[in-house]
N, C-alpha and C positions, 0 to 999 in steps of 0.2 A: 932233058937237062933243065929246061925252063920250069917244068912242073916240080922238079926236085928242088930247085932254087927257091921257088915260091913257098913250097912246103917247109923248107928249112927256115925261111923268114918267119913264117907263122909260129913254128916251134920256138924259135929264138925269142920272138916277142912275148909269147906266152910265158916262157921260163923267166925272162928278165922281169916282166911285170909282176908275176907271182912272187918271185924272189924279193923284189924291192918292197912289195906290200908287206910280206912277212917280216923282212928286216926292219922296216919302219915300225911295225907293230911291236916287235920285241924291244926295240929301243924305247918306245913310249911307255910300254908296260913295265919296263925295268927302272924308270925314273922315280926318284923319291923326293923331288922338289918341284916347285911350281904348282900349277892347278892340277892336282892329281886326278880328280874325277874326269875333267875334260881330256886329259892325256890318255887315261885308260879307256875312255869312251872312243876316242879317235883311234887308239890301238886296236880295240875290239872291232871297230868299223873296218880297218884295214884287213884284219884277219878274215872277217866275213866276206869282204870283197875278193880276197885272194882265193878263198874256198869256192866262191861262185864262179871264178874263172878257171878253176882246176879242171873243169870238164875238157877244156881245150888241150890241156897238157896230157890228160889220159888218152884222149882220142888221137892226138898227134904222135905220141911216143909209143902208145900201146904197151905201156909198162906192165910189169908183173902184176901189180895190184889190179889193173884193168883186166888182165887176162884171167885171173882167178875169180874176180868179182865183176862180171860183165855189166852189171847194172850200176856200178859205182858212179858212172857219168850222170845218171839220173839223180843220184843223191846230191851231187853238186848243185843241181838245179834248185834243190830245196833252199839253199843258202841265198838264192836270189830274193827270197821273201824276207831276208833279214837285212839286206843292203839298205833299202829305204828306211826302215825303222831305226837302224843304227845311225844313219846320217841325220835323221830327224831329231833323235835324242841328243846327238852331238850339237846340233844347232840350238836346241833348247838350252843346253848347258852354257852356250856362249851368249845367248840373248836374254836370259832371265837372271835377274840379280839374285844371288844366293840360291841358285838352283839346287834342289835336293831330289835325288832319285826316289820314286814312289813305286810301290808294288803294282799300282794300276798300269804302269808302263809295260808290264809283262803281257798285257793284252795285245800289244803290237807284235808279239812273237807267235800269236795264235795261227796265222796263215802258214808260217814255217812248220809248226808242229803238225798241223793238219796235212800239209803236203808230204812231210816225212812219213807220217803214219799211213797215208794213202799208198806211198811207194812200198813200204814194208808189207802192207797187206797184199798189194798187187804181186810182189815178188814171191811171197809165201804161197800164193795160189797158182804160181806159174811153174810148171814142171820142166819145160824145155829151155835149158839155159843157153842153147845155141840160137834160139829165135829171139828177135827183138821184143822187148817188154811192151813197147807201144808201136802202133803203126804210124805212118807219116801224118795222117790227119790228127791223131791224138797228140803227137808231139807238137804240131803246129798250135793246137789249142793250149797246151801247157806253156809254150813259149810266149804266146800272146797274153795269156793270163798273168804270167810272172812280170812281163814288161809293163802291163797295165797297172799292176800293183805298185811297181817302182814309180810310175808316173804320178800316181795318187800322192805318194809321199814327196815326190819332187814338187808338186803344187803346194803341199803343206809347208815344205821348206821355204819356197818362194814367199808364201804368206808371212811366215815368221820373220824372214829377213826384211820384208817391206815394213812390217810393224816395228821392227827394231830401228830401221832407218828413220821412221816417223818420230820415234822417241828421241833419237839423237838430235834431230833438228829442233825439237822442243826443249832440249836441255843444254846443247852445246853450240857455240858459235863456229867452232872448227870441228868438223865431224870426221876428218880424215884419219885421225889417230885411232879412233874406235870403230872405224868403218869395217864392215864385213862384205864389201863389194867384191873382194877377191873370192869369197866363198860362194857368192851368187854366180860369179863367172864360171867357176869350176863345177858348180852344181849343174849348170847348163851343159858343160862339157861332159859330165857323167850321163846326163839325159841323152846327149847326142851319141855317146858310146852305146847306150842301151838300144837306141833306134837302129844304129848300124849293125849291132849284133842280132837284133830281131830280123832285119831285112836279109842279112847274110844267111841266117838259119832257114828262113822261108825260101830263099833262092835255092839253097842246097836241097831242101826237101821237095821243091817243086820241079826243078830242072837239073838234077844231079849230073846228067851226061854233059850238058852244056857247061856246067861249072867246072868239070874236070878238064875241059878242053880250052878254057880261057883263063886269063889272069884276073878276071872279075872276082874279087873277094873283099867284102866290106869289113871283114874281121880285122884287117890291118888298121883301118881307121878306128874301129872300136877299141882295140887293145892299146893303140897309140894314145887315144883320149884318156884311157884309164891310167896309162903310164905317166902322162903329163899331169893328170889330176893328182896322182899320188905324190909326185915330186913337189907340186905347187902347194898342196895342203900341208905337207910336213914342213916346208920352208916358211910359209906364211904363219902357220899356227905357232911355231916356235918364236917368231918375231912379234906376234900380237901381244900388246900389253894387257893389263887387267881389263876385263870386259865390264862395262858399266851399264846398268839398266835402271831407268827410273820409270815409275808407273805413270802412264799418260792419263791425266784427269779425264773422266768420262763426262764431258759437258758440264763439269762442276756441279753435279747434282747435290752434293752434300754442302756446297758453299752457300753462304747467305750474305754475300757482300752486296750492299746497296750501291747505287750510283755515286753517292757522295764519298763513300769509303773507297770505291775504286778510283775516283778522281784524286783523292788524297794520296793513295798508294802510288798512283802513276806519277804524281808530282815528286814524291820522295825518290822514286826510282830514277826519274829523269834528272833530278838535281844531283844525285849521286853519280850518274853517268857523266854529267858535265863537269863536276868538280874533281872527281878522282880519275876519270878516263880509264876505267878498268878494262875497257875493250881493247886497249893496246896490248894486253897480255893474250897470247895465243891460246892459253889454256883456260880462259875465262869461261865459267859455266853458270847455269841457272842456280845451282846450289850456292855458289859463291855470291851471286847477286842477292839471293834471298838472305843469306847470313849477314851480309854487310848492311842491308837495309832493315834488318830485324823483322823480316816477313817470312811467311812460309813459302816453300817452292810452288805449291799449287796456287797460292794467292798471286804470286808474280806471274805465273803462267796464265791465270784467268785474266788479270788486268791487261796483259799484253794482247791476248787473243780477243777479248771482248771489246776493250777500249780502242786498241790500235789495229785490230785485225791482223796481227803479226805473231808469228811464233818467235821463240827466243833467237833462233838462227838469223832471221831477217831483221829483228830488232837491233841486235848487236852489230850486225854487218852494216846497217844503215849509218851508224856512228863511224864505223871504220871507213866507209866509202867517203863520208864527209871529210874525215881527217886526211884521207889520201888525195881528195880533190884539192884541199888547201895546199898540201905539199906539192902537188903537180903544177899548181899555178903560182907558187911563190918563187920569186926570182932568186931568193937566197938558197932555194933547194934545187936549182937547175943542175947542179953538179951531181945530184943523186939520180941514179937510174931507177927505172920503174920497179925492179926487183927489190932494191933497197927500201923504197917507199912501201912496198907490199909488206915486208917484214916489220917495218917500223909501225905500221898501223894495225898489226895484230893478225894478219893473214900468214898462213904457212904453206899455202898451195897456190901456185901461179894460175892453174886452171880455174880454181874456185874464185880467185881474185878477179880474173878477167870476166868470168861468167857473171858474178854478182855486180861488178862495176858496170858492165854493159846493160844488165837488166835494170839497174837503177838510174843510169844516165843516158842510155841509148848509144853510147860510144865506148870504144875500148880505151884503156888508160893512155895509150900512145896517141890515139886520135883526140882525146880530151886535152892532153898537154899541147898538142899542135894547135888546136883551135883557140887556146888561151893566149897565144903569142903571135 
């Protein structure tokens, strides 16, 4: 009875996960508003992920399709080689300004095509349909190869997200609105699911007798990760506003600003900051600062980085922290709590406010207020 219950749990998880992935995909692909390419790319990714996990459905239920086409499970493995590329292109569409699909992206589908062609060739030359297409050692190699392929793309995704984060801090004082940290978190969850799936397959291939006699099965974790991943992606991607990307200057190679010009520009920027206090606006950006001072964005970025050794994020938040310090020590502002002061000085995240405040003063806002009285 225990084995039956566990098997039923696996089947239920497989079915629910695949059903949700397909449902979300159809929803995204049928939309006609918003960022169409991003939505279609995300929908395609869900379809690919669902197909890659269909092998569990075929094996668990032994449905008619699996009975008539015994090697259908192996064809599901081919879609493992599309999961990484689909996620990677989706991330590119989020992190690159005015991203346009290119034919060169089709090269990412080459491993999928090669794997599918290999399976078709292998099946065509295999006469005994009652015998397995691959032995255990060959299956192990195939599983390890597909997982390694996914991890390569996982590393590429991490690289793109880190580059995007660097561009945000160079252009925005508040990065939470445009942050893709949620995608970083669930990408790691997807990688964890791949590891659990790999280990589970290797355990079943290595010690099948023991696996049939114990509750040890890592597939529950793997499918659960994918299920949580799917729900989180669809929820957060629909809430995410317009994605903004600015090109990060490459050490200002094309710039010819001499020291005097840089000093003049810095004085103009600092005067504007003191007179207009634009940092009190949570949405204040590098582009806005450049427009208001009649400078180019790359010039402002260069002046801040070279002259002050600060990116835009640190530069603006230094003014915000000075403003918050004044409010925290003014007797007339004692009736205001720290959260009110946080919002009044341009911050919109308590965690960022506390982190930046302690970094610049060595104290938390509450500690700073207590030390002043």
